[in-house]
N, C-alpha and C positions, 0 to 999 in steps of 0.2 A: 869568831870566825867560821863563816860557812865552808862546809867542805864539799866538792863536787868529786862524784866517782861514776863511771859508767860500769853497770853491775848487770851482766846479761841483758844487755842492750838498752836499761831503764838510767836515765841519767838522776842521780839522787842529788838532791840539795838539803843539808841537814845540819844540825848544832849539833848532834848525836854521835855517839863515838861509831864509827863506820869500819866494821870487821870483815870484809869482804876475800881477803887474800890473806894465805898465810903469814906474811909478813907484816899484816896489821893486827896479827894476835898480841894483844897484851892484856894478862889478866887483869891487874890493878886497873887499868882503864875501864874495862868493861865492868868490872864490879862498882867502880865510881859511876859509870855512866847509869846503870842499874839503878843506883841510889837516889842519884840525882832525879831520876825521870820516873821510877817507878815504886822502890821502896816506900811500904806503909800506905801507899795511897789505894782508893777505889774508883773502879769504874763501873757503870751502868751501861749494858749492850742492848738495846731494844730491838725485836726481831720480829717477825710477821707470823711467827710458829704459836699458835695459840695455847699450846700445850705448856710452853717456855717462852713468854712473850720479853720475860725480861731476865738478864744473865748478870747477877752481880759479882764482880772479880775484886779479889783483894792481893796485893804484891806485896811480897816480902823478899827481902835480899836472901834468905836462909833456903829460897826454893830454887836459886839460882845453881848452884852447887849439883845438883841432881840435874838441872833442867840443860846443864850445857855439858856435863858428863865429868865435872871437876873430881866429883867423889870415886869415878872410875879410875882416875892418873894420882890417886893420894892414899895414903895410907892413914890419914884421918878417918874417923869414923862419925863424923856428926858434920853436917852443914853449918853451923857455926863456928867450929874449929876452922875448918876449911876459909870459911871466909874472913876468919881472923887472920890467919896465916896469909892470906894473899893482900889483904891490907897493909900487912907488914913486909910483905916479899918476902916471905920465909918459903912460899910456892910460887913459882912463877912461870911464864912460858918456857923457859929453858930447862927448867928443872923436869916439868911433867913431861916434855918430849921424849925423856929417857924410858918413861912408863911402857912396860909391853901393850896397854890398852890406850894409848895417847890416839893412835887414829881414829878410835871410837870418839873421845872427846872434840877432836880438831873438826870435825864433821860437823858436830852439833854447834861449836863455837862460831863456825863460820856460816850459820845460818841464824846468828844473834838479831841481826836487824830485823829479821821476820817480824819481831814482836813490834818495833817501830812502825813497821809498815801497815800492821793492823790496827794498832791501839791509837796513833798519832797521823799518819798519812792518810789512813780511810782507804788504802790500797785493795782490801780485801772486803766483798760486799756480802757475802755469805758465809754461813758455816753448816756446820753438818751434826745434827744430835745423834749420838751413838749409845745414849743411855739402854736402850732395847736391841740394841746390835748383838748379833752373834755369829761368828764369835766375838768376844769384846777382852780378850786378853790382858790388856792394860785395864780394864775397867773405867774408860774414860766416859764422859757424859757431854763434852762438847768437842769436837775438831775443827780447827781453822787449818786450812792445806791450799798449797799453790802450785800448779805446773811451772817446773823451770823448763831448763834445755833438756836435760837428760833423767831428771826424775822430781820426785813430788818432795816438797818440805811442808811437814807434820806439826801442827801444836797443839797438844791435848790438855784439855782438862777435867779437872774432876772436882764434884761438890762435895765439901764439907759438911756431914751431917751437923756437926756442934754449932756452926757458925751460919749455915746456909750460902755461904760465899762459895765461888768456884777458886781455885788454884792452878797454877800452870802447872802440869804436871810431867810433860814431856815434849822434847822438841827434837825431830830427828828425821831424816832424809828414808824415803823409800824407792825404788824401782817401779817405773811408769806401769809395769805389767801385771804388778801386786798390791794397787793401792786400792784397798777396799772400800774407801770413802768415795771414791769417784764415782761409783756407782749406786749412792745412797741421794736421797732426794737434799736437794740443799735450802737451807733456810735463808733467808733476804735478811740483812742486817739493816735496818732502818736508821739507826744514829748510835752513837757511843756519846755517853756523858762521864767526864771525869767529875768525882765528888768532892766538894769541900771538905776540908780537915776541921772536925768538929773542934 
């Protein structure tokens, strides 16, 4: 069934799990949505940047705990353990709300649908190359970002040397006055290809 929501003035119609308000947060639903739509899948992003015309991204569910800040609100020390605990509902939204770093996780979870906007809806038509950016405290190579009403939402990727694939590394928000990516040259995204499974 399609869901319709108005998010910051945008009408969203989607089969994806929509997480736009605090009462929408359900960890198992988010995890299942990510597994259904992203986990163990690869995409290729074609850009107009001659030094990096192709960005190959691999998605894995174990990237999600760090991406959404679940590791900040859990005593478990590995992404796999966190995903397993969520799948068994041993970790829930109710349980992490008690954690003193919950607010950090909450901000990230409310940006979860930014992934769908980039990789499915084509709502973002440019990215920023940051591998030569100084300072680059998070060692990001590629950043997607979008201006919201009061802030920027940022998705950062890092290239793995061993595989050559980029992986999702950070999803966060930053104030409008201190977003360094807003002053960088934007690289246009030509098109995105989802790769067939081998």
